[in-house]
KOLRO-663664 format. One record per residue (C-alpha): x, y, z; residue in one letter; residue number from 1. Coordinates in pm, whole numbers, plus 32768, in hexadecimal, padded with zeros to 4 digits. Each point is the difference from the previous one (the first is absolute). Layout:
> c1; c2; c3; rest; nr
> X; Y; Z; A; NUM
...
# end
This chain:
> c1; c2; c3; rest; nr
> 8000; 8000; 8000; M; 1
> 809A; 814D; 7F96; D; 2
> 7FFC; 8137; 80DC; K; 3
> 7EDA; 80A4; 7F4E; E; 4
> 7F2E; 7EC9; 8033; Q; 5
> 806C; 7FF6; 816C; Q; 6
> 7F95; 816D; 8029; K; 7
> 7EAA; 7FB4; 7F72; I; 8
> 7FE4; 7ED7; 80E9; R; 9
> 8078; 80D2; 8126; L; 10
> 7EF7; 8106; 7FB3; S; 11
> 7EF6; 7EF1; 800B; A; 12
> 808B; 7F74; 8144; L; 13
> 8044; 814A; 80AD; F; 14
> 7EC7; 7FFF; 80D3; N; 15
> 803E; 7E9E; 8075; V; 16
> 8022; 7FAE; 816C; G; 17
> 816D; 7F98; 7FDE; K; 18
> 8128; 8024; 7F18; L; 19
> 8112; 7EFB; 7FF9; G; 20
> 815E; 808B; 7FCB; I; 21
> 8100; 7F03; 7F8C; E; 22
> 8168; 8018; 807C; P; 23
> 80F0; 80AC; 7F13; G; 24
> 80DE; 8133; 7FE2; K; 25
> 7F98; 8132; 7F35; L; 26
> 80CA; 80B1; 7EF3; T; 27
> 7FD4; 812E; 7F1E; G; 28
> 7FBE; 8176; 7FF7; N; 29
> 7ED1; 80B1; 808E; L; 30
> 7F7D; 815C; 804C; A; 31
> 7F53; 801B; 8152; V; 32
> 7EBA; 80C7; 801D; P; 33
> 7FE3; 8163; 807D; Q; 34
> 8023; 8048; 8172; S; 35
> 7EA8; 7FD3; 8098; K; 36
> 8058; 80EA; 811D; S; 37
> 8074; 8111; 7F13; M; 38
> 7ED7; 7FCD; 7F17; A; 39
> 7F05; 8040; 811A; H; 40
> 80B3; 8140; 805D; R; 41
> 8028; 8080; 7E9C; S; 42
> 7E8F; 7FC6; 7FB5; L; 43
> 7F99; 80CB; 8131; I; 44
> 80EF; 811E; 7FB7; M; 45
> 7F95; 8003; 7E91; A; 46
> 7E96; 8013; 8074; F; 47
> 8055; 812B; 80DC; L; 48
> 80B4; 809B; 7ED6; A; 49
> 7EBC; 7FE6; 7F3E; G; 50
> 8051; 7EE6; 7F10; D; 51
> 801E; 7E94; 806F; V; 52
> 8098; 7FA8; 7EAD; S; 53
> 813E; 80B9; 806C; L; 54
> 8050; 7EC1; 80C0; A; 55
> 8092; 7F1A; 7EF8; K; 56
> 7F65; 7EB3; 8064; I; 57
> 8038; 7EBE; 7F3E; D; 58
> 7E96; 7F8F; 8012; E; 59
> 8043; 7EBF; 7F42; K; 60
> 80CF; 7F82; 8124; N; 61
> 7F64; 80C8; 811B; A; 62
> 7F89; 7F4E; 8139; S; 63
> 7EAA; 7FFA; 80A5; D; 64
> 807B; 80F4; 8109; D; 65
> 805F; 8105; 7EFB; I; 66
> 7EB5; 7FDD; 7F4D; F; 67
> 7F50; 802E; 8150; A; 68
> 80AF; 814E; 8035; T; 69
> 7FCC; 8075; 7E9A; K; 70
> 7E8C; 7FA7; 8000; E; 71
> 7FD5; 80AE; 8150; A; 72
> 80A4; 813E; 7F7F; L; 73
> 7F1A; 7FF6; 7ED2; G; 74
> 7ED1; 7FFF; 80E8; K; 75
> 808B; 8121; 80CB; L; 76
> 8043; 80C8; 7EC4; Q; 77
> 7E9C; 7FC2; 7F8A; A; 78
> 7F80; 808B; 814B; Y; 79
> 80DB; 8136; 7FE4; L; 80
> 7F91; 8037; 7E98; D; 81
> 7E8B; 7FDF; 804A; S; 82
> 7F3E; 8143; 8007; E; 83
> 7F08; 7F82; 8103; K; 84
> 80B1; 7F4E; 811C; K; 85
> 7F43; 7ED2; 8083; S; 86
> 7FC3; 7FE6; 8174; E; 87
> 8045; 7E8C; 7FE8; E; 88
> 816A; 7F9E; 8043; P; 89
> 80D9; 7F8B; 7EE0; V; 90
> 8036; 7E8B; 8030; E; 91
> 8169; 7F94; 7FD5; I; 92
> 804A; 7E8D; 7FE6; D; 93
> 816B; 7FD4; 806B; C; 94
> 7FF2; 7E8B; 7FAA; K; 95
> 811C; 7F6F; 80D4; E; 96
> 80EA; 812C; 7FE1; S; 97
> 8078; 8092; 8149; G; 98
> 80BB; 8111; 7F43; S; 99
> 7EC2; 8070; 7F51; T; 100
> 7F44; 8014; 8148; L; 101
> 8109; 80AE; 80D2; R; 102
> 8064; 80F6; 7EEF; F; 103
> 7E9F; 8065; 7FA2; L; 104
> 7F6F; 8031; 815E; I; 105
> 80BB; 814A; 803B; P; 106
> 7FE0; 8060; 7E90; L; 107
> 7E83; 8000; 8000; V; 108
> 8003; 80AC; 8153; A; 109
> 80DC; 811F; 7F86; V; 110
> 7F33; 8021; 7EC1; L; 111
> 7EBB; 7FF8; 80C4; G; 112
> 7F6A; 7EE1; 7F37; I; 113
> 7F05; 7F2E; 80C6; P; 114
> 807A; 7E9D; 7FCC; T; 115
> 7FA8; 7E9E; 8068; R; 116
> 8121; 7F07; 7FF9; F; 117
> 7FC9; 7E8C; 7FDA; I; 118
> 80F8; 7EE2; 7FCF; G; 119
> 802D; 7E89; 7FE4; H; 120
> 80DC; 7EE5; 807C; G; 121
> 80C1; 8063; 8139; R; 122
> 7FEE; 8173; 7FB1; L; 123
> 7ED8; 8047; 80EA; P; 124
> 80D3; 7F76; 811F; Q; 125
> 813D; 80C2; 7FAE; R; 126
> 803E; 8129; 80E8; P; 127
> 7F98; 8166; 7FB3; I; 128
> 7FCA; 8071; 8166; K; 129
> 8132; 80E5; 8004; E; 130
> 7F3B; 80F0; 7F27; Y; 131
> 7F03; 8029; 811A; E; 132
> 80E8; 80E7; 80C3; G; 133
> 8051; 80C2; 7EC2; V; 134
> 7E91; 803E; 7FB9; F; 135
> 7FB6; 808F; 815B; E; 136
> 7FBF; 8178; 7FDB; N; 137
> 8068; 7FF1; 7E90; S; 138
> 7EAF; 8061; 7F71; G; 139
> 7FC4; 7EA1; 7F75; A; 140
> 7F67; 7ECA; 809E; Q; 141
> 803A; 7E88; 7FEA; M; 142
> 7EBE; 7F3A; 802A; L; 143
> 800F; 7E86; 8015; Y; 144
> 7ECF; 7F53; 7F6B; R; 145
> 803A; 7E95; 805F; D; 146
> 7F70; 7F55; 8131; Q; 147
> 8143; 8005; 80C9; T; 148
> 8049; 8170; 7FC1; G; 149
> 816A; 7FAF; 7FB2; L; 150
> 8017; 7FAF; 7E90; S; 151
> 7F7A; 8031; 7EA0; L; 152
> 7F12; 8080; 7F82; P; 153
> 8086; 8154; 8067; L; 154
> 7F6B; 8152; 7FAB; E; 155
> 80BC; 814A; 7FF0; I; 156
> 7F40; 8144; 8029; K; 157
> 8062; 816D; 8020; G; 158
> 8141; 80A7; 7F8D; K; 159
> 8157; 7FDF; 809C; M; 160
> 80B6; 814A; 802F; R; 161
> 816E; 8048; 7FCA; A; 162
> 80B9; 7FFE; 814B; G; 163
> 80DD; 7F33; 80E6; E; 164
> 7FBA; 7E8D; 8027; Y; 165
> 80AC; 7F00; 80DE; A; 166
> 803D; 7E92; 7FB1; L; 167
> 80DA; 7EEF; 8094; P; 168
> 811D; 7FA6; 7F17; G; 169
> 8001; 7E8F; 8059; N; 170
> 7EB9; 7FAF; 7F4E; V; 171
> 7FCE; 7FD6; 7E8B; S; 172
> 80B4; 810E; 7F3D; S; 173
> 7ECB; 800E; 7F22; Q; 174
> 7F56; 80E3; 80FF; Y; 175
> 8119; 80FC; 7FE1; I; 176
> 8013; 7FE5; 7E86; S; 177
> 7E88; 8024; 7FDF; G; 178
> 7FFC; 813C; 80D3; L; 179
> 8129; 8098; 7F48; L; 180
> 7F60; 7FD3; 7EAB; M; 181
> 7EA7; 8075; 806E; A; 182
> 8078; 8136; 80BA; L; 183
> 80E0; 8065; 7EDD; S; 184
> 7EC5; 8074; 7F4C; S; 185
> 7FB2; 8107; 8108; E; 186
> 8058; 816F; 7FD8; S; 187
> 805A; 8022; 8172; E; 188
> 8131; 7F60; 80A7; P; 189
> 7FF1; 7EB5; 80B9; S; 190
> 80E6; 7F3A; 80DD; R; 191
> 800B; 7E8E; 8055; I; 192
> 809F; 7FBC; 8152; R; 193
> 807B; 7EA1; 8054; L; 194
> 7FD9; 7F99; 816B; S; 195
> 80E7; 7ED1; 7FDF; T; 196
> 8126; 7F99; 7F25; A; 197
> 7FA5; 7FC7; 7E92; L; 198
> 7FF5; 7E9F; 7F74; E; 199
> 7FED; 7FA8; 7E8C; S; 200
> 80A3; 814F; 7FB6; E; 201
> 805A; 7F9E; 7E98; P; 202
> 7E8E; 7FFD; 7FA8; Y; 203
> 7FD5; 8164; 8080; V; 204
> 8137; 8067; 7F3F; N; 205
> 7F64; 7F6C; 7EC6; M; 206
> 7EC4; 80C8; 8040; T; 207
> 80CA; 813F; 801E; I; 208
> 80BF; 7FB1; 7EBF; D; 209
> 7EB9; 7FD5; 7F41; V; 210
> 7F6C; 813B; 809A; M; 211
> 8132; 80C7; 7F9B; E; 212
> 7FD5; 7F76; 7EA1; G; 213
> 7EAF; 80AE; 7FFE; F; 214
> 8085; 814C; 8080; G; 215
> 7FC6; 7FD5; 8178; C; 216
> 810A; 8058; 80FF; T; 217
> 800F; 7F38; 8141; V; 218
> 80EC; 8077; 8112; V; 219
> 8088; 7EEE; 80E1; R; 220
> 800E; 806C; 816A; E; 221
> 8095; 7F5D; 8133; K; 222
> 7EBA; 7F59; 8063; N; 223
> 7F2C; 8015; 7EC9; G; 224
> 7FB4; 80B9; 7EBC; Y; 225
> 7F94; 815D; 7F98; Y; 226
> 7F2F; 8065; 7ED1; L; 227
> 8005; 8173; 7FAF; A; 228
> 7EB9; 7FFD; 7F3E; G; 229
> 7FB0; 80F4; 7EEB; G; 230
> 8033; 7FDB; 7E87; P; 231
> 80EE; 7EFD; 7F73; K; 232
> 809F; 7FBF; 7EB0; T; 233
> 7F0F; 7F42; 7F20; K; 234
> 8083; 7EC9; 7F55; R; 235
> 7FB1; 7FE7; 7E8C; T; 236
> 80C3; 7EC8; 7F97; S; 237
> 7FBA; 7E97; 8063; A; 238
> 8096; 7F7D; 8144; F; 239
> 80BC; 7EBA; 7FC1; D; 240
> 7FCF; 7EF3; 8107; V; 241
> 8136; 7F33; 804E; E; 242
> 801D; 7E86; 7FEE; A; 243
> 7FAA; 7F5C; 814B; D; 244
> 810F; 7F7B; 80E7; Y; 245
> 7EF1; 7F57; 80D2; S; 246
> 7FAC; 7F22; 7ED7; Q; 247
> 8167; 7FE9; 7F88; A; 248
> 8052; 7F65; 8152; A; 249
> 7F5B; 7EB8; 7F9B; F; 250
> 80DA; 7FDB; 7ECC; W; 251
> 8139; 8072; 80BA; L; 252
> 7FC5; 7EEF; 8101; V; 253
> 7FD3; 7F09; 7EE1; A; 254
> 815E; 8067; 7F8E; N; 255
> 8082; 7FD3; 8161; Y; 256
> 7F79; 7E9C; 7FF2; L; 257
> 80B4; 7FB7; 7EB9; G; 258
> 7F26; 8084; 7EE5; S; 259
> 809A; 80E1; 7EF5; A; 260
> 7F1C; 812B; 7FC8; L; 261
> 8051; 815B; 7F7B; C; 262
> 7F15; 8113; 8076; L; 263
> 8014; 8105; 7EF1; T; 264
> 7F4D; 8130; 8089; N; 265
> 8057; 8035; 816D; L; 266
> 8055; 816B; 8055; P; 267
> 8167; 8045; 8065; G; 268
> 7F99; 8117; 80EC; K; 269
> 7EBF; 7FE2; 80C4; T; 270
> 7F52; 8054; 8147; S; 271
> 7F5D; 7EA8; 8007; Q; 272
> 8055; 7F64; 814D; G; 273
> 7FD9; 7EA0; 7F79; D; 274
> 8141; 8027; 7F3C; R; 275
> 808E; 7F86; 814B; A; 276
> 7FC5; 7E9E; 7F7D; I; 277
> 814D; 801E; 7F49; E; 278
> 80B9; 8057; 8141; T; 279
> 7F47; 7EF7; 80C8; L; 280
> 8055; 7EEB; 7F0B; L; 281
> 816C; 806F; 7FF2; A; 282
> 8011; 7FFB; 817B; G; 283
> 7F5D; 7EAB; 8013; L; 284
> 80F7; 7F76; 7F02; R; 285
> 8126; 808D; 80C4; E; 286
> 7F8A; 7F6B; 814A; V; 287
> 7FC6; 7EAC; 7F5F; A; 288
> 8170; 7FE5; 7FA4; Y; 289
> 8085; 805C; 8157; K; 290
> 80B6; 7EEE; 80BB; G; 291
> 7F88; 8067; 815A; R; 292
> 7E9D; 8003; 8086; E; 293
> 7F1D; 806F; 7EE9; K; 294
> 7EEC; 80F1; 8067; V; 295
> 7F58; 8107; 7F2B; F; 296
> 7F06; 8109; 806E; E; 297
> 7EFD; 80A6; 7F23; M; 298
> 7F5A; 8138; 808C; D; 299
> 7EA7; 8005; 7F5E; A; 300
> 7F9E; 8153; 808C; R; 301
> 802E; 80B9; 7EB5; D; 302
> 7FCE; 7EDD; 7F0D; V; 303
> 7EE2; 7F26; 807E; P; 304
> 7F92; 7F99; 7EA1; D; 305
> 814B; 7F4F; 7FC6; L; 306
> 7FD4; 7F09; 811C; V; 307
> 7F4A; 7EDF; 7F4F; P; 308
> 80F3; 7FE1; 7EDE; V; 309
> 8137; 8054; 80CD; F; 310
> 7F96; 7EEB; 80F0; A; 311
> 801A; 7F0D; 7EDA; V; 312
> 8166; 8073; 7FBE; A; 313
> 8055; 7FE3; 8172; A; 314
> 7F69; 7EA4; 8014; A; 315
> 80E1; 7F8E; 7EE3; A; 316
> 813A; 8087; 80AA; T; 317
> 80DB; 7F47; 80F7; D; 318
> 7FD7; 80F7; 811C; C; 319
> 7F0C; 8070; 810A; E; 320
> 7F37; 8134; 7F9C; T; 321
> 7F49; 80E1; 80F5; H; 322
> 7EF0; 80DF; 7F6C; I; 323
> 7FB6; 8115; 80FB; V; 324
> 7F17; 812C; 8024; H; 325
> 7EFB; 7F52; 7F2C; A; 326
> 7ECF; 801D; 80DF; E; 327
> 7F3D; 80C6; 7EFB; R; 328
> 8004; 7ED3; 7F19; L; 329
> 7EDB; 7F76; 80C4; A; 330
> 7F28; 8111; 7F65; L; 331
> 8049; 7FC1; 7E90; K; 332
> 7F2F; 7F3E; 7F02; E; 333
> 8041; 7ED7; 80E3; S; 334
> 80AC; 7FE9; 814F; D; 335
> 814A; 7FEB; 7F46; R; 336
> 80CA; 7F88; 8129; L; 337
> 7F1B; 7ED4; 8027; A; 338
> 7FC6; 7FC4; 7E8D; S; 339
> 8171; 8020; 7FA3; T; 340
> 8059; 7F0D; 8114; A; 341
> 7EF2; 7F14; 7F80; G; 342
> 8096; 800E; 7EA3; M; 343
> 815D; 7FB5; 8085; L; 344
> 7F88; 7ED5; 80CA; R; 345
> 7F5E; 7F67; 7ECC; V; 346
> 8152; 802F; 7F55; L; 347
> 80A4; 7F37; 8118; G; 348
> 809F; 8126; 80B3; V; 349
> 8023; 8026; 8179; D; 350
> 7F74; 8155; 8065; V; 351
> 7F9A; 80A5; 8147; E; 352
> 7F04; 811E; 8009; V; 353
> 7FED; 811B; 80FE; Y; 354
> 7F0F; 8127; 801F; P; 355
> 80FE; 80E4; 7F54; D; 356
> 80C3; 7F18; 7F1D; G; 357
> 8085; 7EA5; 7FBC; M; 358
> 8138; 7F2B; 8004; T; 359
> 8049; 7F2D; 7ECB; I; 360
> 80EF; 7EDC; 8018; H; 361
> 8087; 7FEC; 7E9F; G; 362
> 8031; 7EB3; 7F51; K; 363
> 815E; 7F7C; 7FC1; K; 364
> 8018; 7F65; 7EA6; T; 365
> 8112; 7F90; 7F15; L; 366
> 8041; 80C7; 7EBF; P; 367
> 7EF1; 7FB2; 7F00; G; 368
> 7F28; 7F4A; 80FF; E; 369
> 7E8D; 804F; 8010; K; 370
> 7FAD; 80CC; 8134; V; 371
> 7E8E; 7FF3; 8051; F; 372
> 7EF6; 7EF6; 8025; S; 373
> 7ED4; 8000; 7F1C; G; 374
> 7EA0; 8021; 8085; G; 375
> 7ECE; 80DF; 800E; E; 376
> 801D; 8165; 807D; I; 377
> 7ED8; 80BE; 808B; D; 378
> 8046; 8165; 7F91; T; 379
> 7ED4; 8092; 80BA; H; 380
> 7FB2; 80BB; 7EBC; K; 381
> 8138; 80D4; 8036; D; 382
> 80A9; 8067; 7EBB; H; 383
> 815D; 800E; 8095; R; 384
> 7FE1; 7E9F; 808F; L; 385
> 7F91; 7F80; 7EAB; V; 386
> 8131; 8090; 7F52; M; 387
> 80F6; 7FA0; 8112; A; 388
> 7F82; 7E99; 7FEC; S; 389
> 8033; 7FFB; 7E87; A; 390
> 8167; 8078; 8029; I; 391
> 8040; 7EF1; 8106; A; 392
> 7F8E; 7F00; 7EFF; A; 393
> 8135; 804A; 7F2B; T; 394
> 80D0; 7F36; 80F9; V; 395
> 7EFB; 7F0B; 8082; A; 396
> 801A; 7E87; 7FF2; K; 397
> 7E98; 7FCD; 7F90; E; 398
> 7ED4; 80C6; 7F83; T; 399
> 7F92; 8123; 80D9; I; 400
> 7E89; 8036; 7FF9; W; 401
> 7F91; 8166; 803D; I; 402
> 7E9F; 804B; 8076; K; 403
> 7F48; 8137; 7F83; D; 404
> 80FA; 8063; 7EF2; P; 405
> 7F14; 810C; 7F7A; V; 406
> 806C; 80D7; 812A; A; 407
> 8120; 8080; 7F28; V; 408
> 7F02; 80DE; 7F4D; E; 409
> 801F; 80E8; 812C; K; 410
> 8161; 806C; 7FAB; S; 411
> 809D; 7F3C; 7EDF; Y; 412
> 7EF8; 7F72; 7F12; P; 413
> 8100; 7F8C; 7EFD; T; 414
> 80DD; 7F49; 80FA; F; 415
> 7FAE; 7EA0; 7F8B; F; 416
> 8015; 8062; 7E91; E; 417
> 815F; 807F; 8045; E; 418
> 804B; 7EC0; 80BF; Y; 419
> 7FA1; 7F33; 7ECF; L; 420
> 80CA; 80DB; 7F15; D; 421
> 8131; 7FCB; 80DD; L; 422
> 7FEA; 7E87; 7FE4; G; 423
> 7F1A; 7FA9; 8120; G; 424
> 7F0D; 7EDD; 7FED; S; 425
> 7EA3; 8036; 808C; I; 426
> 7EC3; 7F31; 800B; H; 427
> 7EBF; 801B; 80C3; G; 428
> 7ECF; 7F53; 8087; I; 429
> 7EAD; 808E; 804E; N; 430
> 7F95; 7FAE; 8162; V; 431
> 7ECA; 80DB; 7FF7; G; 432
# end
């Protein structure tokens, strides 16, 4: 069966309950998709600049999360363009996108657009409570409409004023990024004050880079950020979105495991924090060759999205790896500490899980020896677990079966097509 026939078959099988990935290394060239994090931000800033098309989005390869943000901005623009404003809130379906939800909550508040947010999957359980303190005395209100009063649906009413707002820095950086982008549209100055040390700072730096690309100036202060307000330079040319180091990480780990892939479009200079995968893999390789006690530590504070696939690399390395400061992984699309550990155990790896991290006891193998066991991995419908499992299959002894493979639509819809093009072998069964 040639690759085109396999692609057609894969398309037919994509909504199956499981995909089987056969062992085998990958080879070839590929271009990774645009940075999902940067695409969200560029869409919002283009919207505030008056033309969403200024964000140069590759829609052919865009993920569900990006479409959720773009569709939401289209609804908000329709409200702003309407001559007679409806009293009914605009309903925004964030699908399963935490970025869409956390970025748009302050945006609609600053613009004064009455909005009702809904979501699916684990999104209604993901935290947004840190905005509650921000909204106090802001001029806008957060109104929970579910029975518990803690989750989605959520309605936003009123209009948030420019001013000073306080947030802890050790929660999701998306709160800070969302406020920065929203308040940049105000004519009066604003300040965001951080009450604790900032975590995931690279994501805030990316936000500032995109904002500056649209003519906004953000002043970094000792404990926060300052926006001067007033007019800003209008962008007239398209904003190019970089290739995504978060997605590149899967292929870079495949190389670490022995595949031979050339990623053709990664930026040489970037504010993407997940470029740290290169440094992490280099450090892991160095520790593995040390003659004395082999221990490696990964601090996940700034790069939580790398944990599932980096854990695969660590599990295939003859050393003990400690992943620390990873408590926020419990609040992702799955509890990623538990689900990553579950994946590793299916692969035959000894792993210990703690509330804020894990210890991985890497496997000692001879050169060329297969590393992982085969088996069935419950991905908990988490896109990053799906892709990490597929990369582990490149050095498995037997077929790895991956549940809910369609989860990759959330961030990397062409992942399995790329996998086939690079020499992977995939088959599926429908368990529905």
